Structures are given as C-alpha cells and as structure tokens.
N, C-alpha and C positions, 0 to 999 in steps of 0.2 A: 503493501500499499506506500509505504513512503517513496516508493519508486514512483509514482504516478504523483506525487504531489510536488508543486513550485516554490513557496516559499513558506520560511515561519514568518511567525506574526515579528518578527523583527525585522525580516528582510532577509533574513538568511536562505543561502540557496540550500535546498533538501536534497535534489537530485548531486548535488559536488561531494555532500556528506556522505551519501548512502553510496555513489560510487566510488570515494576513498575508501570508507571500511568496505565493500565487496572486493575491491583489490586486496587488501590486507590480510581480508579471512581466506581469500581464495589462495593466495601465494603464501601464506604462514607453513609452515616445516612441519611442524606439531597441530594441526588440526585437519582431520579428517573430513571431508563435507561426503553428502549423499542425496545430490539430486534428483528428485523424479522417484525418491521411495516411498513406502511404505511400510509401516508397525503391522506385523503379523501377532507378535508375542510380547509380552512382557512379563518380568515376573524378580522376585530379589528382593532386596532392602538394602538402606543405605549402607553407602559400601560397597555392594557388592550387588550390583544388578544387570540383567540378563535380558537383552533387548534383541528381540529377533527383526528382520526388515527384508521387505522384498525389493530388489532394485534389478531391473534388466529381464527376468523372470528368474533370477536364482535369489536362494533365501543366504542371510550374512547373519552371524548373530554376533552383538555386540555388550563386551562387556565394560561397566562405567560403576563409576563409586556415586555420580549424582545425577537429577533429572534435571533442567530447566524447563519449562513450561511455557513458549513464546507462539503460541500460533496464530497472536493479530486477530483482525476484524477486516470487515470488507463492508462498501459501503452499499445501502440495497437499494436494488434497481425501482425506481419508481411506477404504481400503477396510475398515478391520477395526473391530473394537467396535463395532457395530451404528452405524456413521454413516451418515446416511442414511435409519435404520432406525427409528432410535427418535428421539423430541423431544428429549430429556432428553441426547443425546449431542452436543456442541458445539465448535470449536476454538479456541485459546486467540484469536484477531481475532475470532471470530463472539461471543465473549464479551466482550471491546473494545468492540464495537457496541452489546451489550445495555449494557453500564457508561455509554459516551456517551449514550445514547436514556433514563438512569436508571429502567431496566426495573422497574416496581415487582416484578414476582415476584423479583426476585433478594434483596430484602431477608425474604421469606418462606421460604428455603431453609431446609432444618435440618441436610443434606451438601452436601457439593461433593468431589466427587474427580478430579485432575488423573494425567494418564497421559502421561508424557515419552517421547523417543523416536519416535513414532508413524510408520514409515516412513522414518525415517533411520539411520545407524548401524549398517546392515543391508549384504547383499550386492548390493544394488540400490543403495545410496544408502552409500558407507561413509564419507561427512563427515559432520561433527557442524554443526549447524543453528545453533550457537553462542549465538542468542538467546532459545530454547526455555527455558531456565533460568530466566532472570531475569525473562521474559512471565510464565512458571507464579508466579514469588514475586512479581511486582508485583499481579498478579491475585489471589492468594491476600490479601493486604494489603488489597487494596481491598473484596475482599467480609468480611472480618474489619470493617472499620470500617463497614460499613452492618451488618453482624449479628454483635456479638461472642461469640455464642452458639453461632452457625456452626460446625458441625463440617467441618473441612477437612483431607483427606490428599491426598499428592502422592507416585504411584508411579513410580520412578526407576532409572536404571540408573546414573548418574553423574551428580550437581549438580555443574554447573558455572559455579556462582556465581562467575567469575575476577575478579580486583581489585577493584575498590570495590563490584562488586556482593556479595563478602561480608558488606556490613552487612544487604541485604535478607534475606539466607539467616538472619542472625542474628535479624534483628526478627519473621521468619516462626517460628521456633521459640521467641520468646518470646512471641508470641501464640497460640502455642497448635497451629501448623498440624505434624500429624504426617507422620513422612517414613517410605516404604516402599521398601526396596532388591528389585529382582527381577536376574535374570540371562535372559539374552539364550533360554537354552533354556528357561526358563519364565516366561513373560511370564503379563500376569495376566488371567483371564478374565472377561468381562463378559455375566451372563445378564439377561434379559427378567424381571420382576417387576412387570406393571402398567404403572402410571406411572412407577414406579421403578426403578431397576436395580438388581442383586446383582452386586458388585463380591468376584472372590475371588484372592491372592495370598499367596506364601509367605513368611512373615516372616523376613527375614535373622539378623536374632538369635536368636528362638525356634523357628527352623529347624521350622515346622512351619505349614499353611496356616491364615488367618483369610478370614476374607469380612465384610461389610458393607454395607448397604444405601445409597443415597444418591440423591438430587434430582436433581443435575447432573453430569454426566460431562463433563469438558473434556478435549479431548487432543491434545496438542502437536505437531501435524504438521508435518512437516519444510519447512524451504524450499527452494524449486525453482526454478531460470531459467529466465527465459524463453525463449520458443523463438528465439534468435538467431544460426540458423544461415543464414537468408537476410542478417543484415546481418555477418555476419562474411565471407561471399562477397562481399559487395560492395566491402567498404574490406579484403579480404585478412586478416581478424585472425584468432588462433590462441585454440581453446575448449578445454577441456581434456578427460576423458573424460566427466565430467559435466555439459557443457554450458557451466562459467562462461568467462568472457574471460580471456585468461592476458597477463598485464603483460608486459615487457620484462627484468626482475628484478627479485626479489622487496625485496632492500636498497637497492640502488643506485637502481632508476627503477621505485616502485614503483605510479605512476600514468600510465606510457607506454608504449607500444607499440613493436615494433621498429621499424613503420613511423612517420617524423617526423611530426608535427601531428598526429595520432591520440589521445587519451587516454582515462582510465578512472577511472571513480568509484562506491561504493554497492554495490549489491547484484548491480549486473552482476558485477563483480569475485569474490565470494565474500559468503557472509550474514555480514552484519555486524549489530552493535546501528546506531542512527538516529546516536547521537552520533559514532559513528567515520565513519559515511558522508558525515554532513556535515563533519567533520576532510579525509574524501577530496576531496569536493567542492570542497572551499576550494585543496587544493595543486592539484587539477588546473585550478582554475581560473586560479590562477599561473601555473602552468607553459604556460596558452595566451595568456595575457595578453603574457608574455616575448616570445613568437613575435609576436603580432600590434603589440607597439610596436617592430619592427623595420621599419628601411627596404627591406629585403631578407635574405633568406634565402642564408645562404653554406653551400655544400656541402664536401664532402669532398673530396681530390684523385686518392683510391683507388676510380675508377669505372670501370666498362667502356665500350667503345668495339665501334665495330658495323663491319665493311668491309663496306661493301652491293656492293661486287663482287666477294667470295668468298659473302655471303648470297643463299642459295635460297629462303627464307620458307617451311621445312619446319615450324618452330614448336614446334622441340624445347625453346628456350630461352625461349619464353613458356612454357612449360609447367612448366620447373626451376625456373624465376626465384623464390624465397621469398616477395619482396617486390612482387610486380608489378609491377618495372622497366622490364620492357621490353613492347613494345606493336610491333603491326603495321603498316607504312606499308601503308594498303591503294592508294596511288598508284602507291608503286615496288616492291609488291609486296616488301619486304623487312623486318627488325626493325630497330628503333629503342630505342634506351635513355635512361628519364629520369632524367637523373642526379640528381636530387633523391632519389629512390627508392631511389637502386645503392646499396647497403652494399658493393661490393667483394669479395664472398665469391668470385667465380671460378667459380660453379655452372654459370653459361653456356657460359665459355670452356673449362672440362672436357669438356661435354655435345655441343658442336657439332661435328658431324663435318667440315664444313669451316672451320674455326677462325677461321670472319667475327669471333666475338668475343676481343678483347684487353683484358686486366685492365692499367691505366695502371700501369707498373712491373715489370708482370709480363708481358712481351711473349713468345709463344711459342717466339720466338728465342733468347731468356733459359734460357727452362725447357728448349729441348732442348740450351742449352750444359752446364746444369747439369747435365742426367740423365749427356751423354757424359762430364763430367768426373768424374762419380762412378762410373760405371763402369768408367772407364779406371784409377781409383785401385783 
C-alpha cells in the first residue's frame, strides 16, 4: 500500500522511502525473502517456531524464534457515487498514483470534489479509517499547488485532522478549499453530466441544498483489513469483529499477542498513518530482538501437567485451550502440554472429565479440600 502513496502529511516522498527500504532488504546478506509464497502450516512456541510455506509449487519449512505479523491493509473499492461507472470518479489512493506519475490532466482541472467516509463509519464498518481526512487535505493542497485557481470542495461528516494534522486543515482553509458538512441520513448525491459530474449536498450552515459541477470526484474510501482468517487460525491469533488483529493489551502490551514470541505492527492492527505504522514496527522489532538476543527462554512455573495414565485422548483440552498449548501425542494417543505456550489459565483442568490435567499449585486434591472447607463453614 505504501508503494501506491504519494507523500506524507509533511510532504516527504513515500515512494523514495519505500524504494530505499526495498533495496536495502532485498540486498541484505542476512535477510531471506520469499515472494509469492503462502503459509501452509505453523507450529511451535517462542524461540522454537516451525512454519511451512508453499513457494513455486514446493514446500519449505522455516525454523525461527519469533513471528512479526505485518500484513497491512487495503483500500475498499467503493460501490457508491458512480465509482467504476464514470471515469471522473477515483479514490484517494488512485489520485496519489496520478500525482506520482505527474498526470498532465490534473493541472487542467477546474473543479475537484472530495467526499469523506465512503464505506466507513456505517453499520457495516462502524470504525473510523483515521487516515482519510489527512489524506484528503494532503491531496487537496497538492492540487492547489498544481493549479492555484482550481476550485476544491471537501464534503465531510467530521474532519478528523487530529494532532499535528490540524496544520493541514489550516493550510487548506487558507488556500481556499471549501468544506461542506453532511449528515449520515442526508448524504451527498452525484449525478452524471456527460464528462462532468453534478454534486448535490445540503449546506449545514445555510440549511439549504447547493449543487455544482466537478471535473473530478475523489472518494475517501474505507480502509479494510486483509483476509487474515487463515493466518489467525495457523498461529491461533485473535481477530476483532471487523477482521483486525487484537493485541494482548492496548496500554501495557500494544505490540504483543497473548502468545509469547508473536508481535504485531502496522495496519494489520488497525488503520493508522504511515508514521504510526513505522513507529509501531520499530517497537515490534525491538521486542523481537529482546527475545532473539537471549540464550534461552524461561517460562513461568504456573503451567499445566497432564497425567498420561488418566488421559483418554478425547481431545476436549485441545479444543478448549485458548493458547494452543496442548497437542496430541500420536504415539501414546494422549495429550501433552507445551509449557512455553501454557499461561496457567486452568481451562483444561476444569474441562477434562478424567481430571488428567493438573495446574501446578492448584491440584485437584487441593481444590476439593478448598470446596469441602467452604461447604463445612
């Protein structure tokens, strides 16, 4: 996605940054890359992961100590406002690509209109895509720099140019960009007028409908996650209802998963600007290095143990373990615990009908003694 972007809010070239980073990665002697590969199987735990990939029709197994999830996101293809039906309707990312290519047609535009929150902040996607307002302001200023006489209007629900992005909003207003607010129950209308388009919206100040023709309509389309379901299943990672990966804790562990040794960064987490993605990536890399630099991994003492004599191999504990810490021993046909993954939640001990799993420090004998004491009191 970054390769398709034009500039950051400060005016820095994104393509130059991506090209330099790409060259550094592809030529680094200690980096192995697998383009066009797909994940087939994943197992293991912190310090001892094994991932099988399919590349060029053959399978390869990679042993590694940590995992970084950085699958990014994508721009939703709109289904409204004549997108795909009229050549004058584009998205913000598509406009970025035209700006990168120095499309000569942009300088000859007399009127450009932006519509915000296209496909986001609705019943299907209640979240805010966060990057859209700053992206629109950046592109509006780029177009004004190409042609100061160009008429530019932004139709928005709420301008969320938070933090330092407020400077972009100030500069856009100073440059003559017009802003029209709309309500969710009274969205703008787009009508076909030959090569041009007619925009109709209710002005929130005048409380009356206004309309104008525009040469180019740019839609701030929603940011949506990649299809991460298979990846989440392989590494047993949580997704929220919108398809974004969920961190272990928003404040205390913002780049960690509950499973040790797996880290998260960028837009795989949720929509965020490029600068925030880079910052989170640096944090995730630092956490990964803190594990890789150790000689060994020390796990907590509060883990589960399984009595093989009691275990019938029914598989209840495998299904109920939220951390994937229990595996089936195909030789003994019993369950076994991967201590590096076990978090000591006790779900397996509570669910097993044969009482085969026992949580260290909380044996079944101890628990029954507590129950008898409580009932006797």
